[in-house]
C-alpha positions in Angstrom: -12.0 -4.6 20.8 -14.2 -1.4 19.7 -12.4 1.1 22.1 -10.1 2.7 19.7 -13.5 3.5 17.5 -15.0 5.3 20.6 -17.1 2.2 22.0 -16.6 1.9 25.7 -15.9 -1.8 27.1 -19.6 -1.4 29.1 -21.2 -0.3 25.7 -19.3 -3.0 24.0 -20.4 -5.6 26.5 -24.2 -5.0 25.6 -23.6 -4.8 21.9 -21.9 -8.3 22.3 -24.7 -9.6 24.4 -27.2 -8.3 22.0 -25.4 -10.2 19.2 -26.3 -13.4 21.0 -29.8 -12.2 21.6 -31.0 -10.3 18.4 -34.6 -8.9 18.9 -34.7 -9.1 22.7 -36.0 -6.2 24.8 -34.2 -3.6 26.8 -35.2 -5.5 29.9 -34.2 -8.8 28.9 -30.9 -7.5 27.7 -30.4 -6.1 31.1 -31.1 -9.4 33.1 -28.6 -10.9 30.8 -26.1 -8.3 31.8 -27.2 -7.8 35.2 -27.3 -3.9 34.8 -29.8 -1.6 35.6 -32.6 -1.1 32.9 -32.7 2.6 33.2 -28.8 3.0 32.9 -28.6 0.6 30.1 -31.2 2.9 28.1 -28.3 5.7 27.8 -26.1 2.7 26.4 -28.8 1.6 23.9 -29.1 5.0 22.8 -25.4 5.4 22.2 -25.3 2.0 20.5 -27.9 3.3 18.4 -26.1 6.5 17.5 -22.8 4.6 16.4 -25.0 2.5 14.0 -24.4 -0.7 16.1 -28.2 -1.3 16.4 -31.5 -0.3 15.7 -34.8 -0.4 17.5 -38.1 -1.6 16.4 -41.2 0.2 16.6 -42.8 -2.6 18.3 -44.4 -2.2 22.1 -42.3 -3.3 23.5 -39.2 -1.7 21.7 -37.1 -4.6 20.6 -33.1 -4.1 20.0 -31.7 -5.3 16.4 -27.8 -5.4 16.4 -26.0 -4.4 13.3 -23.9 -6.9 11.3 -20.3 -6.6 13.1 -18.5 -6.3 9.7 -20.9 -3.6 8.7 -21.0 -1.7 11.8 -17.1 -1.7 12.1 -16.6 -0.6 8.6 -18.8 2.3 9.3 -17.0 3.0 12.4 -13.7 2.8 11.0 -14.8 5.2 7.8 -16.1 7.9 10.5 -12.8 7.7 12.7 -10.8 7.8 9.4 -12.7 11.0 8.5 -12.1 12.7 11.6 -8.6 11.9 11.4 -8.3 13.5 8.0 -10.0 16.4 9.3 -7.5 16.8 12.2 -4.4 16.4 9.5 -6.1 18.8 7.3 -6.2 21.2 10.7 -2.7 20.6 11.2 -1.8 22.0 7.8 -3.8 24.9 8.6 -1.8 25.4 11.9 1.5 24.9 9.9 0.9 28.1 8.0 0.6 29.9 11.5 4.3 28.7 12.0 7.1 31.6 11.3 8.4 31.1 8.1 12.0 31.1 9.8 10.7 28.1 12.1 8.9 26.4 9.3 12.1 26.0 7.1 14.4 25.1 9.7 16.6 22.0 8.4 14.9 19.7 11.3 11.7 20.4 10.0 12.5 19.4 6.4 14.6 16.4 7.1 14.2 13.3 9.1 17.2 11.4 10.0 16.4 7.8 10.9 19.0 5.1 12.2 18.2 1.5 12.5 16.6 -0.8 10.4 13.4 -1.1 12.9 13.1 2.6 12.9 13.1 2.7 9.2 10.5 -0.1 8.8 8.0 1.7 11.6 8.4 5.2 9.8 7.8 3.3 6.4 4.6 1.7 8.0 3.4 5.1 9.4 3.8 6.9 6.1 2.2 3.9 4.3 -1.0 4.2 6.8 -1.4 7.9 6.1 -1.1 7.4 2.3 -4.5 8.5 0.8 -3.7 9.3 -3.0 -0.3 8.1 -4.6 2.3 6.0 -3.8 5.6 6.3 -6.0 8.2 3.4 -4.8 11.5 2.6 -6.5 12.2 -1.2 -5.3 15.4 -2.8 -4.7 17.0 -5.0 -1.9 17.8 -5.0 0.7 14.7 -4.3 2.8 14.1 -2.8 6.2 10.8 -4.4 6.5 10.7 -8.2 6.9 9.7 -10.3 3.8 5.9 -10.1 3.1 5.2 -7.3 5.9 5.0 -4.3 3.2 3.0 -6.2 0.5 -0.1 -6.6 2.5 0.1 -2.7 3.4 0.2 -1.8 -0.1 -2.4 -4.1 -1.3 -4.6 -2.4 1.3 -3.8 0.9 -0.3 -4.8 -0.4 -3.7 -8.2 -1.7 -2.1 -8.7 1.9 -0.6 -8.4 3.4 -4.3 -4.6 4.8 -3.7 -2.9 4.7 -7.1 0.6 2.9 -6.9 3.6 3.3 -9.4 6.2 0.9 -8.9 9.7 0.8 -10.5 11.6 -2.8 -10.0 15.2 -3.4 -10.1 16.2 -6.5 -11.7 17.7 -7.4 -8.0 14.4 -7.3 -6.5 12.7 -9.3 -9.1 15.3 -11.9 -9.0 14.1 -12.5 -5.2 12.4 -16.1 -5.0 8.9 -15.8 -6.0 9.1 -12.1 -7.0 8.1 -12.0 -10.6 4.9 -13.8 -9.5 4.3 -11.2 -6.6 4.7 -8.6 -9.1 2.5 -9.9 -11.3 0.2 -10.5 -8.9 0.3 -6.6 -7.4 -0.3 -5.8 -11.2 -3.6 -7.6 -11.0 -4.4 -6.0 -8.0 -4.1 -2.4 -9.7 -0.4 -1.5 -9.5 1.0 0.2 -12.3 4.7 -1.1 -12.6 7.7 -1.1 -14.7 11.3 -2.5 -14.7 14.3 -0.3 -14.6 18.0 -2.0 -15.5 19.7 0.6 -12.8 17.7 2.6 -10.5 20.3 4.6 -8.5 18.4 4.0 -5.3 15.5 3.0 -3.2 12.8 5.5 -2.8 9.0 5.9 -1.6 7.1 9.1 -2.0 3.8 9.2 -0.3 0.9 11.7 -1.7 4.1 14.1 -2.5 4.0 15.0 1.0 6.9 13.2 2.1 9.8 10.8 0.9 11.6 8.0 2.2 14.9 7.3 0.7 18.2 5.9 2.3 21.0 8.1 3.6 23.8 6.4 2.2 23.3 4.6 -1.1 25.4 1.6 0.0 23.7 1.3 3.4 20.0 0.6 2.3 18.7 -0.2 5.8 21.1 1.3 8.3 19.8 4.9 7.9 17.5 6.6 5.8 16.1 10.2 5.5 12.4 11.2 5.4 11.9 14.5 3.3 8.9 16.8 3.9 7.8 19.3 1.3 10.6 21.3 -0.1 12.7 21.7 -3.3 14.4 18.3 -2.8 11.0 16.3 -2.5 9.9 18.1 -6.0 13.3 16.8 -7.3 13.2 13.4 -5.8 9.4 13.0 -7.4 10.9 14.5 -11.2 13.6 11.7 -10.9 10.9 8.8 -10.1 9.1 10.2 -13.2 12.3 10.6 -15.5 13.2 6.7 -14.4 9.7 5.9 -15.3 10.0 7.1 -18.9 13.3 4.8 -19.2 11.5 1.6 -17.6 9.5 -1.2 -19.4 6.2 -2.0 -18.3 5.8 -5.5 -16.1 2.5 -6.4 -17.5 1.9 -8.2 -21.0 -0.6 -6.8 -23.4 -3.5 -9.0 -24.0 -2.5 -9.6 -27.3 0.8 -11.0 -26.5 1.7 -14.7 -26.2 1.8 -14.8 -22.2 5.0 -16.9 -22.4 6.7 -14.6 -24.6 5.2 -11.4 -22.6 6.7 -12.6 -19.6 10.2 -13.6 -21.3 10.5 -10.2 -22.5 9.7 -8.7 -19.0 12.6 -10.9 -17.6 14.8 -10.0 -20.3 14.3 -6.3 -19.5 15.0 -6.9 -16.0 18.2 -8.5 -16.8 17.5 -11.9 -16.1 20.0 -14.6 -17.5 19.0 -17.7 -19.6 19.1 -20.0 -16.3 17.4 -17.7 -14.5 14.3 -17.2 -17.0 14.1 -20.8 -17.4 13.5 -21.4 -13.6 10.9 -18.7 -13.7 9.1 -20.0 -16.8 9.6 -23.7 -16.0 11.3 -24.0 -19.2 14.8 -25.6 -20.2 17.7 -23.3 -20.7 18.1 -24.5 -24.2 14.4 -23.4 -25.2 15.0 -20.1 -23.5 18.0 -19.5 -25.3 16.3 -20.3 -28.7 13.4 -18.3 -27.8 15.4 -15.3 -26.6 17.7 -15.2 -29.8 14.4 -15.4 -32.2 12.5 -12.2 -30.1 15.6 -10.3 -30.2 16.2 -11.0 -33.9 12.4 -10.4 -34.4 12.5 -7.2 -32.5 16.0 -5.8 -34.2 17.2 -5.6 -30.7 21.2 -5.7 -29.8 20.7 -5.9 -25.9 18.0 -7.7 -23.5 16.8 -4.3 -22.3 16.6 -3.0 -25.6 14.1 -5.8 -26.7 11.9 -4.7 -23.7 12.0 -1.4 -25.0 11.1 -2.2 -28.6 8.6 -4.5 -27.4 6.9 -1.8 -25.4 6.8 0.3 -28.6 5.5 -2.1 -30.5 2.7 -2.2 -27.5 3.7 -6.2 -26.7 4.0 -4.6 -23.2 1.9 -1.9 -21.7 0.9 -0.7 -18.1 
């Protein structure tokens, strides 16, 4: 299990044996494993260097294993730091590539074909994201339902800033509104736009993933590397962001009204809003009319804009 973190199977075997016999001596551990005590001394030294165990100052020395969750978290952090260093060195190596070679079309844009290839590349780009993720969310999806959400939650827990723009269609999927609010609780900053032009994900402003053909959202895709096109896609995201309405209600707003205004801005009809809020369609219709009159709005999305300006909705 730990081989990918630099722990050989024989070393892991010793660590696992120590977990079931904490505080034993090297000789006792060697007897449990059926290994030579002198050879095992080198293994113990390596495990101690990795932080998987500590030795006491007793005579004879006793071996204390580190808790697996603490030890593995430390090893993962070390390996991640090593990978980040390799990635940074690769960027330096890129500068040694000739200018003509660096800016060849195939080095600036990748073409992906097939739903599985797109989903795999998306997962790979997510894994490498360290600072910021920008997403325009609209169906259909290359990944299976529920596959990408845990990965994004993992980024949030690692301190990555995630900005998401939802389309009305993306929130129309059963359970999607609750998931959007849950993601906001986890730290995602999200808004709703009535008509985003395409799906898009921008990873650390170093790569963007978008459909090759807008009407074929999961059959083919492009990965754009740093160039003017990537800059333009990022700028487009922020222009759409300024036009969008926040998902999260202000604490001073009535929770039901706040969510109702979010659904209004997303373009939901009264029946759909009623299902989301567990209200009758008649109640929703009356409440929508009252809110639009109060806010002086002629359209539902305009009601969301007015609500945002009055700080009834906020990021």
